[in-house]
Each structure stands twice: as C-alpha cells, then as structure tokens.
C-alpha positions as CSV (number, residue, x, y, z in Angstrom):
1,M,13.1,-4.1,-13.4
2,T,9.6,-4.4,-11.9
3,I,7.4,-7.5,-11.0
4,S,5.4,-8.9,-13.9
5,I,1.7,-9.2,-13.3
6,D,2.0,-12.7,-14.7
7,D,4.0,-13.7,-11.6
8,L,1.0,-13.0,-9.3
9,P,-1.4,-15.6,-8.1
10,E,-4.4,-15.8,-10.3
11,A,-6.9,-14.3,-7.9
12,A,-4.6,-11.4,-7.1
13,R,-4.0,-10.8,-10.8
14,A,-7.6,-10.8,-11.7
15,A,-8.8,-8.7,-8.8
16,S,-6.1,-6.1,-9.4
17,L,-7.0,-5.7,-13.0
18,R,-10.6,-5.6,-12.3
19,L,-10.2,-2.8,-9.7
20,R,-8.0,-0.9,-12.2
21,D,-10.7,-1.0,-14.8
22,E,-13.3,0.2,-12.2
23,L,-11.1,3.1,-11.3
24,L,-10.6,4.0,-14.9
25,A,-14.3,4.0,-15.5
26,I,-14.9,6.3,-12.6
27,L,-11.9,8.6,-12.7
28,G,-11.0,8.6,-16.4
29,D,-8.1,11.0,-17.2
30,D,-7.9,12.0,-13.5
31,L,-6.3,8.5,-12.8
32,V,-2.6,9.3,-13.1
33,G,-1.2,5.9,-12.2
34,V,-2.0,2.6,-10.5
35,W,0.3,-0.1,-9.2
36,L,0.2,-3.0,-6.8
37,H,2.9,-3.4,-4.1
38,G,3.5,-5.1,-0.7
39,G,3.9,-8.7,0.3
40,T,2.0,-10.2,-2.7
41,T,4.8,-9.0,-5.0
42,F,7.5,-11.2,-3.3
43,T,8.1,-14.7,-4.4
44,D,8.1,-16.1,-0.9
45,R,4.6,-14.7,-0.2
46,S,2.3,-16.8,1.9
47,A,0.1,-19.4,0.1
48,C,-2.9,-17.7,1.7
49,L,-3.1,-14.3,0.2
50,G,-3.3,-11.3,2.6
51,D,-4.4,-7.8,1.7
52,L,-3.7,-6.6,-1.8
53,D,-1.8,-3.3,-1.5
54,I,-2.8,-0.9,-4.2
55,C,-1.6,2.7,-4.8
56,A,-3.6,4.9,-7.1
57,V,-2.4,8.5,-7.8
58,I,-5.1,11.0,-8.8
59,A,-4.7,14.3,-10.6
60,S,-7.3,16.3,-8.7
61,V,-10.4,16.0,-6.5
62,A,-13.1,18.5,-5.5
63,P,-12.9,20.0,-2.0
64,N,-16.0,18.0,-0.9
65,E,-14.4,14.8,-2.0
66,R,-11.6,15.0,0.6
67,T,-13.8,14.5,3.7
68,P,-15.8,11.3,4.1
69,S,-18.6,13.1,6.0
70,D,-19.3,15.1,2.9
71,W,-19.5,12.2,0.4
72,H,-20.2,9.0,2.5
73,G,-24.0,9.3,2.2
74,D,-23.8,10.0,-1.6
75,P,-23.5,6.7,-3.6
76,G,-23.2,8.7,-6.8
77,S,-20.1,10.6,-5.7
78,R,-16.7,9.5,-7.1
79,P,-15.4,8.4,-3.7
80,G,-18.6,6.6,-2.9
81,R,-18.4,4.8,-6.2
82,I,-14.7,3.9,-5.8
83,F,-15.1,2.4,-2.4
84,A,-18.2,0.5,-3.4
85,A,-16.4,-0.9,-6.4
86,Q,-13.4,-1.8,-4.3
87,D,-15.6,-3.7,-1.8
88,A,-17.5,-5.4,-4.6
89,V,-14.3,-6.6,-6.4
90,G,-13.0,-7.8,-3.0
91,R,-16.1,-9.9,-2.3
92,E,-16.1,-11.4,-5.8
93,Y,-12.5,-12.6,-5.5
94,G,-12.4,-13.2,-1.7
95,I,-9.7,-10.6,-1.3
96,E,-9.4,-7.5,0.9
97,F,-7.8,-4.4,-0.7
98,D,-5.6,-2.0,1.3
99,A,-5.7,0.8,-1.2
100,M,-4.0,4.2,-1.0
101,Y,-5.6,7.0,-3.1
102,L,-3.2,9.9,-3.2
103,L,-3.0,13.3,-5.0
104,A,-0.4,13.8,-7.7
105,D,0.9,17.0,-6.2
106,E,1.4,15.4,-2.8
107,V,3.6,12.5,-3.9
108,S,6.5,14.3,-5.4
109,H,8.3,15.0,-2.1
110,G,9.2,13.5,1.3
111,K,6.3,15.0,3.2
112,L,3.7,12.5,4.3
113,P,0.8,12.6,1.8
114,S,-2.8,12.6,2.9
115,G,-5.6,10.5,1.5
116,A,-7.2,11.9,-1.6
117,F,-10.6,11.1,-0.2
118,R,-9.7,11.0,3.5
119,R,-7.7,14.1,4.2
120,S,-7.1,13.1,7.8
121,R,-5.3,9.9,6.9
122,R,-1.5,10.3,6.6
123,E,0.7,7.6,5.0
124,T,3.3,7.1,7.8
125,A,5.2,4.5,5.9
126,W,5.7,6.8,2.9
127,A,9.5,6.5,2.9
128,V,9.3,2.7,3.0
129,Y,6.8,2.6,0.1
130,R,9.0,4.8,-2.0
131,A,12.1,2.7,-1.4
132,H,10.2,-0.4,-2.6
133,W,8.8,1.3,-5.7
134,L,12.1,2.8,-6.7
135,A,13.7,-0.6,-6.4
136,G,11.1,-2.0,-8.8
137,Q,9.2,-3.9,-6.1
138,Y,5.8,-3.3,-7.5
139,V,3.4,-4.5,-10.3
140,Y,2.5,-1.9,-12.9
141,L,-1.2,-1.6,-13.7
142,H,-1.8,1.7,-15.4
143,G,-0.6,5.2,-16.3
144,R,2.6,6.8,-15.0
145,R,5.1,4.7,-13.0
146,P,6.2,5.6,-9.5
147,E,9.8,6.2,-10.7
148,G,8.5,9.3,-12.5
149,L,6.4,10.5,-9.6
150,V,8.2,10.0,-6.3
151,V,11.7,10.9,-4.9
152,P,14.1,8.6,-3.1
153,P,13.7,8.5,0.7
154,T,16.5,9.8,2.9
155,R,18.0,7.8,5.7
156,A,16.3,10.1,8.2
157,E,12.9,9.5,6.5
158,L,13.4,5.8,6.6
159,V,14.4,5.8,10.3
160,G,11.4,8.0,11.1
161,A,9.1,5.6,9.4
162,L,10.6,2.6,11.2
163,D,10.3,4.4,14.5
164,R,6.5,4.0,14.2
165,E,6.7,0.2,13.7
166,P,7.6,-0.8,17.3
167,E,4.6,1.3,18.5
168,H,2.4,-0.8,16.2
169,L,3.9,-4.0,17.6
170,E,3.6,-2.8,21.2
171,R,-0.1,-2.0,20.7
172,H,-0.7,-5.6,19.5
173,V,1.0,-6.9,22.7
174,H,-1.0,-4.6,24.9
175,E,-4.2,-5.8,23.3
176,G,-3.4,-9.4,23.9
177,D,-2.5,-10.4,20.4
178,A,0.7,-12.0,21.5
179,D,-1.4,-15.2,22.2
180,N,-2.5,-15.2,18.6
181,P,0.0,-17.3,16.5
182,Y,-0.5,-15.2,13.4
183,E,0.0,-11.9,15.2
184,A,3.0,-13.2,17.1
185,T,4.6,-14.5,13.9
186,Y,3.9,-11.1,12.2
187,A,5.6,-9.3,15.1
188,I,8.7,-11.4,15.0
189,L,9.2,-11.3,11.3
190,N,8.4,-7.6,11.0
191,G,10.9,-7.0,13.9
192,C,13.5,-8.8,11.8
193,R,12.7,-6.6,8.8
194,I,13.1,-3.5,10.9
195,L,16.6,-4.6,12.1
196,Y,17.5,-5.6,8.5
197,T,16.6,-2.1,7.3
198,L,18.5,-0.4,10.1
199,V,21.7,-2.4,9.2
200,T,21.5,-2.3,5.4
201,G,19.7,1.0,4.9
202,S,17.2,-0.8,2.6
203,P,13.6,-1.9,3.6
204,V,13.2,-3.8,0.3
205,I,12.8,-7.3,1.7
206,S,9.9,-9.5,2.6
207,K,9.1,-10.2,6.3
208,R,9.7,-13.9,5.7
209,S,13.1,-13.4,4.1
210,A,14.1,-11.0,6.8
211,G,13.1,-13.6,9.4
212,A,15.2,-16.3,7.7
213,L,18.3,-14.0,8.0
214,G,17.7,-13.7,11.7
215,P,18.3,-10.7,13.9
C-alpha cells in the first residue's frame, strides 16, 4: 500500500501535481512514470517542508540531451524546458525540488543509474530508494509504478549505499557544519537511521523515527 497524495501537506501536493503536469506537457509519451518519495511521505515529517524528492522515469533521450554543456544554453531543448519549469514551480510554491530524471532501461537492475539529462550524475543511494519504493513509501503521480520497474536491493547493495553516508556526514563536520543546529541534528538522526538499517536490514524509516529509537 502506497502513500495517498491526500496525506501530503497542501503545498507539497499542489507543487508535485503541477510539476507532473509540466513534465507531461514536455515529454508526452516519453514520460514512463513519476512519483514523490523521501521525508515528505512520512507522517512524522517536519512542519517546515524540506526538499520535495521526485523521481521521473523517461523512455528515451537524444544523445545531446545527456550532457548539460550541449543543452544548457538552449531554452527550447527538453532538458532546458524541464529544469526551467521545475524552478518556476518551486518559486511559485516556495519549495525546492530534488528531482531524479532516469532512463527506463537503467532502472531495471542494481547498477547505479545515471541522470537522464546529466550522464555524469550517479544515484549512489539507489539501493535505499528501491527499498523505500518497493515497501510502498512513495506517492504515485503518473504512469507506471516503481514496483513494475525496479528490482529489490540486495543486502550488499544496501550496505554499499550506507557506506557512503558517513563520508557525507564527515564532510559536513570538516566544513564546520557541526556548529549549525540543523546540520548537527541531521547528522545525529541520519546516523541513527544508518544503524537501524544495519540492524534490521530495512532502510524504510524516517530519520526522526530512527532517532526516537536510539542507537
């Protein structure tokens, strides 16, 4: 069972649907599926919305659409129009999107997919995302659902994804973010979520709930 869009805060619901409609207008039948995931889908989410995590799966792109240097200066290109629409919707609703645009033929296995419009970007948390989606921790927006597109992550894939998380936390400490209450809280709660996943084998829990359980 997935998360109903009616359970989202009003701004998140409206912004997600608006972005979906913009993607449909630009991509048409090339838009295979769209869903929202991440912290916003949990009932214990923060009262102040963070980024809206969107995944959009695309059937195909042209070779010159895979490299930003080829399309960045062309506002009429599909990638240019998509990112312009994403920014415009975000400004309208006071929300920042963290959107993944992935190719359909790259999401059907455990190998890290690359960005449909940014080939150099690899989704290092791919195993964690798949675990969330296959557990129903997402909001359906359009097209095919992730259950029919992705495969379950292996234990080794989950551990590999989690290995990268401490590096992220260490970088924040190195950059002095430990003095920032928000960043420090994030580090503690995310650390609890990493430990929870290692113990239970499942990453499907919010940072706040993992923090409440303790290390």
